[in-house]
N, C-alpha and C positions, 0 to 999 in steps of 0.2 A: 673426560667424556663419559656418559652413561651408555650401557649396551643392553639391548633388549635381545633381539635375534642375534645369532652369532655374527659378529663383524658388522652389525648394523648401528650406526650413530644414533643416539636417542636425543630427544629435545633437551636444550639447555636455556636457562632463563637469565637475561642481563637486564640492567637498568638502562633506559634510553631517554634522552630528554625530548621535548616537543621538536618536531621538524617543521620546515616550511618549503614552499614550492611556488615557482612563478606561476601565475595564471594570466589569460588573455580575455579582454572585453570583446564581446561579439556583437552586442546590439545596445542602443540606447533609447530610452523614452523619457524625453525632456518634461512631458507634462506631469508625470508622477515621480520624477527623479529616479527612476528605476533603471538599472543596468544589468545586463545578462552576461555572464562570463562562463567560460570553461575552464574549471579550476584543476583538471587533469586529464591527460590522455593515456597515463600509464608509461610514458616515455621514461627510459633510463637516466638516471642521475648519479654520477659520481660522488660518493661520500666517504668519510673517514670514520672508522671505528675508534671512538675516544678511549676505549678501554685497552685496546691492543696497538692503536696507532696504525693499523693496516687500513687500506682502501678497499672499497667494494662498490659495485653497481646496484643501485637500489631501483627497483620496479615496483609500480603500484598495480595490483590487479584490478581490472575493471569489471569483474564479475560482481553482480549486484549483492551476491550473498557474502562477498568479501569486504564489503565497505558499511560502516556504521554511520548512516546519514541521519540519525535521530536528532543530534544536537544541531545540525544545520537546519533541518526542517522545523525545529521548535523555535527557531528565531535567534540563531547565533549572532554575535555582534560582528559589525563591520568597524574595524579599528583604524587608527592613524598610525601606520608603520609599527604594527604588532605591540604597541604601547597600551597597557591596561592599568595604569596606576590611578587614573582619574576618570570620573564620568564624561569629562569633555573629550577624553581619548577615543570614545565611542562616537563615530560620525554617521552611523547607519545601522541596518539591521539586515540579515538575510531573510528574504520573504518566506513565509511560512509555506511548508510543502513545496518548495521550488526546486530543491536539490534533487537530482535524479540522474540516472545513467542512460544516455541516448546514444546509440551506435558507437559504443565503446568509448564514450567521453562523459566525464562527470561535469554536469553543468549546475548552475544555481542562479538566482536573481537576487541582487542586493538593492536596497532603497535607502537613499540618503536622508539625513535629518533635515528638517526645515530651518535649524538654527542659522543665524546670519553668519556665525563664524565658520559654517560648513559651505555656505553658498559659493565662496571662492573656490574651494576644493571641487565642488560639482561643476563649476564653469571650466576648471582646468582639465577635468576628466572629459567633458563634453568636446572641448576643443582640442583633446589629445595632447595636451601638455603633460599631464600626468597619465601615463600609460601602463605603469607596472602594478600588477596586482600580486599578492603573495598570500597563500593559503596555509595556515597553520594546522597541523595534524599530528595525532599520535599512532604509532604502530604497536599493536598488541602481539602479533605474531608474524615472523618472517619464515619463508621457506628459502632455504640456501642450496644452490649449486656450487659445490666446491670447484674453484678454478683449476683446470688442467692445463699442463704444458705451460706453467707460468702465467696463465691468464688470470685476470682479476676475477674473484668470486662475484656471483650475482644473488642478491637476496630480493625475493618477491614478497612484498606485503600482502598476505592473504587474509589479514585482519587489521584493518586500519580506520581511524576515525578522524574526520576534519572536525575542528571545533570553532575556527574563526577565520574571518577573511579581511585582509589588510590593504590599504592604498599605500604603496611605498615609493620613494624616490628613486630607489634602484632594485633590480631583481634580487632576489634572496641569495646570499652567500650559501653555497651548496654544501658547506661542511664546517663553517666556523661559527658565525655570529649567533644563530638561534640556538644551536647546541651549546655554545659557550655560555649563554645566558641562562639556558636551563640548568648547567651545571652549577653556576654560582649560586642560584637560589634553591638548589635541590629539587628542582621541578622535574622529576623523572617518573617513569612508569615502568613495571615489569614488561618485558617483551620475550616471548618464546621463540627460539631459533630452532627449526626443524632442518636437519641437514640431510640432503638426498645423495646417496652413494651408489647408484645403478640399480637400486631395487626399493620396493615400496617400504617406507620407514614405519615401524612399529612404534606407535607413540605411547608413552606411559601416561596413566591417569593422572599422576601427580609429577609434574616436571622437576619438583624439589623434594625428593623422597627424604625421610628422616634418616640421621646417620645409623640408625639400627636396622633400616629396612635392607633386605637382601634381594638382589635381582637375580632371577633364575632364567635359564634358557628353555623355551617351550618347543615340543615336538610338533611341527606343522601337520604331520599326519594325525596326531591326537592331541589337540590343544589342552585337554583336561589333565594329561599326564605331565606332571613336572619331572625335569631331569635334575642333575646334580646342580647345586649352587654355583653360579657363573661368577658372581661378584658380590663382595659385601663391602659397603661403604665404611671407611675407617672414621673413628671419632676425630673431630678437628684437632689440629695440632698448633703448636706455637709457630709464628711466622718465621721463615727460613730466611737466608740472605737473598735467596731467589725472590721470594715474596717482596722483601723490602726494596730490592732493585726495580721490580716491575712497579711498585708503588711510586718510586722516586722518578722512574721514566715517565710514568703517567702524569705526575705532577709538572714535570719539565715541559712535556707537550701541551698540556693545558695552559700553562703559564706563558709559553711562547705564542700560543693562539690568542690569549687574551691581551698580550702586549701589542701584537700587530692590530688586533681589533680596536683597542682604545687609542692607538696612535692613528686610526683610520687609514691602515695601510692595506694593499691587496693581500689576499691569502697567500699569494706566491712567496712573499717575505717569509712568513711563518713556515711554510713547506721547506723552504731552503735552509732555515735555521735548524729545523728538526733533521733534516737529511744530513747536514754538516756537523750534527752532534753538538750544536752550540748550547752552552750552559745557559740556564734561566737568567742569571745576572747579565751575562754578556748579550743575550737577546734583548733584554730590557734597555740596556745601553745602546745597541743598535737601532732600536726603535725610536728612542729620544734623538739619536743623531739624524736619523732620516726626517724626523719632524723639523728638525733645525734647518735641514737643507730646504725644505719646502716651505717653511714660514719665513720666506725672504723678507729682510728689512730694508735692503738697499737693492734696487734694480739698476743694472749698468746701463749706461747710454752709449751710443757711438761716439758722442763728444759732449763736452760740457759737464757740469756738476752732477752729483749723484741725486738720486730721487729719494726722499724720505717718505716712508709710508706710516699709515695710522695703525688702527687695531687689526683691520683685515686687509692685508697688502693687495691680494688678487682683486677684491671689490674696487679698491681705489685704482689699480691699474686698468682694469676693464673701463671703469667710468671715465677716466682721464683720456684713454685712447679713443673711446667712443665720441667724446666731445671734440677732440682734436680733428677726428676724421670727419664728423659732421660740419665743423667749421671749415675745413678745407674743401669739402664739397660745396657748401653754399654759405659763404661768410654773412650774407645779409639775413638768412633765416635763422642760423645758428651762431650765437655769440660765444667767443672763446672764454671759457671760465679758468679759474685759478688751477683746478686739478687737471685740465687739459693742456694748459699752457706749456708744461714740461715735455709734452709729446709734439709740440708744434714743429713743422719742418721735416719730420721723419718721413722716410719713403715707407711704402706698404711693407716692403721686405723687412726693413729695420724694426718697424712696428711689430711684425710677426715674430722676429727674433727676440725681442724684449718680453713680449707676452709669453712666448714658450719658456724662456728662462725664468720668468716668474713663477711658472708652474713646476720648476724643478728639471726641465729638459736640458740636455747638453746639446748645443747647436754648433760648437767650435768645428767639428769635422764634416759638416753637411754641406753639400753644394747648394746653389741658389735654387735649383729646381727641387731638390730633396727638402730644403727648408720650407719652401712653399708648400710642397705636398704634405709635410708633417703638420704644418700650420692649418691646412684645410682638411685634416683628418684623412687623407688619401693613402697613408702608408699602411702596410700590412705587417703586423708583428705576430710571429708564431701562429699563423692561420686565422688570427682574429682581426677584423677590420676596425681600426681605431678611430675615434672622433675627437675633435679639438674645439674647445671653447672659443678659438679664435674665428673658426668659421661661424659660430654663432654670434660673435661680435660683428662680423661683417653683415650678416643677416639682419641684426638689429639696426645697424647703420642704414642699410637699404630700406628697412621697413619704416624707420622714422623719416627718411627722405621721401619716400613714397606718400606716406600719410600727410606730411606737411605740404607737399606739392598738391594733393588732393584737397586739402583744406582751403588753400589760398587761390585755387583756380576759380574764375569768375563763372557765375551762372545767373541767369535772368529770369527763371521761371518761378523762383521762390516767392515772390510777391503775390502771385495768383493761386499759389497751391498751399498744401498743408502736408507736413512731413509726419509719417506715421511709422511705427514699427510693427512688423508682422511676425507672428510667433512660429510659423512654420511654412511649408511650401504648398499647402492646401489653398484651393481656390478661395478668395475672400469676396464675400457679397456685402456690398454697401448699399443701405437703403436711403433713398431720398424721400424724407418724410414730408407729406403734405401738411399744410397748416390745419390747425383744429377747425372742426365745422363751426359755421356762424352761429352766433347765439339767437334764440327765437323768443318771441314774446310769450310769456306765461300768464294767461288770464287768471282771474281769481278762481281759487280751487282747481286751477288747471295742473296737469302733470308735466313733469320734465321728461323730454324724449332723449334717446340715445343718438349720438353722431359717430361717425367713423373717421379715421385719419388714413388718407390714402398713401400708398407706398410705391415708389419706384425702385427698380433693382439694377445695380451694375456690379460687374464681376471682373476679378483680375487676379493674378497670382505672381509670385516671386520667379524670376529667371536668373540662373547662375551664369556669369561670365567670367572669363579667366584666360591667363596665358602664364608662360614659364620663361624666365630669362636665368642666365648662369653668370656666376663670378668664377673664372677659371684660374688655375695657378699661374698660367702665363701672364694673366692680368696682374697678379701680385708681383711676379718678377719684373714686368715691364712698368710697374707703378701706374697702372691705368686707372685713375680715379672715376673715370666715366662709368667704369663697370658696377660700381656700388653708389654712384651719386647721380649721374645724368640719366642713366637708364632708368632707375627707380622713379626719378622725378617725372620722366616721360610717362611711366606707367600710372603714376598717381593723377597726372593730367588726363590721361586717356580714361581712367575710371569716372573722373568729373565730366568729361566730354560725353562719355557714354550715358550718364544720366540725363543730360541735356538732350541728347538724341531721342531717348526713350520717351521723355516728356513732350517735346515739341513735335514729335511725329504724331502725337494724339491730335494736335491742332492741325497740322499740315496735311494729313492723310484723310481727315475727315471720316473717321470710322463709324459704324453703326452703334448706337446706343442700345441699352437694355430693351427699349421698346421697338427695336427693328428699323428705326429711323436714323438717318446720318445725323452726326453731331450738328452740323450747320444745314438747316433745311427750312423751307417755307413752313413746313407742318410745325416746326418748333418755334416759329416766329422769331428767328435769330440770324436770318439771311436777308441782306438787302436785295429788294426786287431788280433794282438797276445798278450795275457796277458804276462806281463814281469816285472822284478825287475826294480828299480830305478838305471839307469846308464846314462852315456853320450849318447849312441846310442838311447836308448828308450826315453829319455827326449828330445832328438833332433828330433825324429819323432813327438813328440807332438808339439814342437815349430814349426816345419815345417807345420804341418797341421793347426796351428793357423795362421801362416802367409798367407797361401793360402786361408783363408776363403774369401767368395765373398759375396758382398752385395746383396740385394733382387733382383736387376736387373740381377744377376747371371753373370755379367761382370766385375764390379769394384772390384779390390782386396783391402782388408782391411788391410793386413800386420799386424796384431795383434801380440804382443809378450807377453810371459807368465811373470808374476810378482811374483805369489804365487805358491808354491808346497804345496798342501793339502794333509795331511796324517793323520792315526790313531796312537795312542800311540805305537803299535806294531812296527811300521817302523819308529817312529820318530828319533831314533838314526842313523839309516841309511841315512835319509833325511838330518839330521844335518851334517853328515859326508861329504855328497855329496855337499852341498853349502858352505862348510867351506873354507875360504881363507887361513887358515894356513897350509895346506897340500901342501908342495912344490914339484913339479915334477922333476925327475932327467933328464927327456927327453921330448921333444916337444910332443910326442905322448900321454903322460900322463897327459898333462895339461887339467884341468877341465874348459871349456869355461863358465860354468854357475856359478862357484864360485863367490859369492858376487852379483849375479844378481837376484837370487831368494830368497824369504822369505818364511820360513817354517811356515805353520799353522796347528796346531796340534788339532783335534777334536776327543774326546773319542767316541761320538755317532756314528762315522762312523764303529767302529768295535763292540760297545755294542748293537747297534740298538736303535730304537725310539719307544715308546708306546704312542699313542695320542688317548684319548677316547676308550681305551681297544683294540686298534688295534696296532699290533706289526709289525714294519718294520725291518727285520733282517739286522744286520751289515755285513761287510766284512773286515777282518784283512789284506788283501793284496792289495785291490784297492788304488790307489793314483791318484791324479787330478792336473791338471794345470789351473790356473785362470789368465786372464789379469786384469789390473787395472781398477776400474770403471770409470775412466776419459778417458779411450780408447773407451769403449762401455758399454752400460747398461747391467748389468748382473743380479742383484737381487734387487728387491724392497721390503722393509718391512716398516710397519708404523702402526699407532694407530689413534684413533678418534681424530679429530681436537680439541684442547683445553683440551685433556685428555692423554698427552704424558707420559704414565706410568699408573700403577694400581691406581684405584680411591677407596676410602673407604667412606662408608656410615654407619651410626650407628643409633640404636634406643634401648630404654629400652624394653627388651623382655617381652613377655607374657608367651611363652612356656618355655622360659630359665629365671631362676631367677637371672637376671642381665643384662648386656649390651651386645646387639648383634652387631657385627661388621662385614659388608660385604665388601669383597674385589672383585672388578670388574675390568676386563682388556679387552679392545677391540684391537685385534691384527689381522694382516694378513702379509703374505709374499708370494712371487711368483718370480720365475726365468723368466726374461723378454726376454733374448736373448741367445740362445745356443752357439753363435759363440765365446763368451768369455771364454768357458769352454772346458777342454779336460779331458778324463777319460781313465786310463788304468787299467784293472782288476787286475793286479799284478800277481806275481807267487810265 
């Protein structure tokens, strides 16, 4: 180490590879595919010096003068998992001049590409499936506080430069992968380390003086007066046994880290081999053996023949178990397939045991509750909360059960409405366009005049509905299939019923339209003056009223005709008899002109009433309605959030609940757009 002032350590220069650090997404703008993230807060990260094998804590200074933001602000690339071998690896770009230091945090905005291959990644980021962001950076100067009392040294980067941001499947390895890759391709840069030893360090102008340069001690009272020479650097000498030993140790450490990385093993394996002084050859052998344990070709069963796997055993195991569990939950909806047949009849606990064994876990010494806890990701290992793919498997089974129940649950309003997708939660304004103005006679040499198209306005917006249910480890031990089959099915039906409630309350509650008049009103010409039963005369009045509906210009006749007769169950039989074509009249006056022309729609909510958020809208057992077809006029719109056409499911290992928490969320809205396509008779 070089010395300037007496006893004061001087800067040294080493070669360091690019580093990476996990970042967090803080906001999303779907319209521009722009995401804002915090790529550093300066928090300490434990790393290893590849040249000495020693560990240290790395901190990033958050002072603006210590960070080179030029490359980010000039449009640095957004990469796929730090890969930069092809143009397709770049999935976006850092927004120009967006990188800045705010409140001690380093922030930037990234914008994704419009390429179709990137759209799926954008969707996963928006849905929080892909959550991990990693920032690549270089350090040009460290300030080191030497560890005292056997404490780990702390290196603070006082000159560092972020140069790319990546979307990654897992948080960056804090000491192995990125550094190792940099070593292999020689991608390093000089980094000056300034050591602090209790007083201000006097830095040399050149951290790498020539061999002939003499360092002298300076008098602090008279800086211009040199003292006697303090140290003269010797001419480089031939490598000694110590040098060759250091090189061999460095090669061993790098080789062991590479072996663990290529075998996709946790960094703890390489750390143990290094600490145990394992040779490079033995470390490579141990890495292959560990791969053999994890790449299981035969999965044991509780009884019966062994299970033969294909190229990817864990994928086959998961798919087979999922099919078997779905079939067990609902045999009619989910047929048993060949890859699921081998797991038929297993209990939940047996399924969990086989799944864990396929992932390389030893389960022979675990109790039933410990086995269930490990499968659900509830075990705590070394202070870290573990997670299990088995919990995700159960969540997928619950999600598919919920979605299938949602899809098959009956609804009656679809024939009179139009499904739409809404891009966001902002209020949506729907315009009811009036017909074009009537054509006027043009005399010889006459001029064409301009007309206007009238507009009506209706407004509605999405509302979010949701609940949470749990799959506990007790349910696993007790083999309670209701936890992941019946309960999700009920949630799926509940989402479907919610849609029906939101739609039919529009009809039953008779809300005000955009013009301030109730949906069914005399002013709208769609309400019978005298309540009456379903018969030829009264239905004829309704048809006549719909025929005479006018456009928004109050002149153009729409000539609408009823297509549907909407009733509650109490008068369904009467309605069916009225529209039947099997009743033959003995005389012309008894002929029913509506036979075969109207379709009966029966909705029980019209008589039972509807409760939404503890608010009850009473039903009516006598009222009946006529509706035109949606292709004649816009009557009703209903829809959900774009990309989420149905209930969405999210899951996490619970802290308050001893098991897996599953959240069902549904964004939905409905609104009557035009009153002219509906007619109501209060009935008698």
